[in-house]
C-alpha positions in Angstrom: 107.2 60.0 115.6 104.2 59.4 112.1 100.9 60.5 114.6 103.0 63.2 115.9 103.2 64.6 112.1 99.9 63.6 111.8 98.4 65.3 114.1 100.7 69.2 113.7 100.3 68.9 109.7 95.6 68.6 111.0 96.5 71.7 113.9 98.7 73.8 111.8 96.2 73.2 108.6 93.2 73.7 110.6 94.7 76.6 112.4 95.1 78.0 108.3 91.8 77.7 107.1 90.1 79.3 109.9 92.5 82.2 109.3 91.3 82.2 106.1 88.0 82.5 106.3 88.4 85.2 108.5 89.8 87.4 105.7 87.0 88.0 104.3 84.4 88.6 106.9 87.0 91.1 107.9 87.2 92.7 104.5 82.9 92.9 104.1 83.3 94.7 107.5 85.5 96.9 106.1 83.7 98.1 103.0 80.3 98.1 105.1 80.8 99.8 108.6 84.2 101.3 106.8 85.7 100.7 110.8 88.9 98.7 110.9 88.9 95.5 112.3 91.5 94.4 115.5 92.7 97.9 114.8 94.5 96.9 111.3 93.1 98.6 107.9 92.8 94.8 105.9 92.4 96.5 102.4 94.9 98.6 102.6 96.5 96.1 104.2 96.0 93.5 100.9 96.2 96.6 98.6 100.4 96.9 99.3 100.6 93.2 99.3 99.4 93.2 95.7 101.6 95.6 94.8 104.4 94.8 97.0 104.0 91.6 94.7 103.7 93.8 91.4 106.3 95.7 91.5 108.8 92.8 91.9 108.9 91.5 88.7 109.8 88.6 87.9 110.5 88.0 92.4 107.0 89.2 92.9 105.4 86.5 90.7 108.5 83.5 92.2 106.9 84.2 95.5 103.6 84.6 94.3 103.1 80.7 92.9 104.7 79.6 95.6 102.2 81.5 97.8 99.2 80.2 95.7 101.0 76.1 95.8 99.6 76.2 99.5 96.5 77.2 99.6 95.5 74.6 96.8 94.2 71.6 97.3 95.6 68.8 95.7 
């Protein structure tokens, strides 16, 4: 059972690393070309996310801190 958990943890960790490396590339693509990436407007989505944290008050702050803990290496 421990091998399965380690395998899944490694798989999802690698998948998250790939996704997080795609985000800066899509932002750069949008800035350079002005075109959407895979039908998504990356800048608008990020702006909406930051705005939702700002208008969320204390609960937005708590969610932001929880999300930040996922991306900090221990």
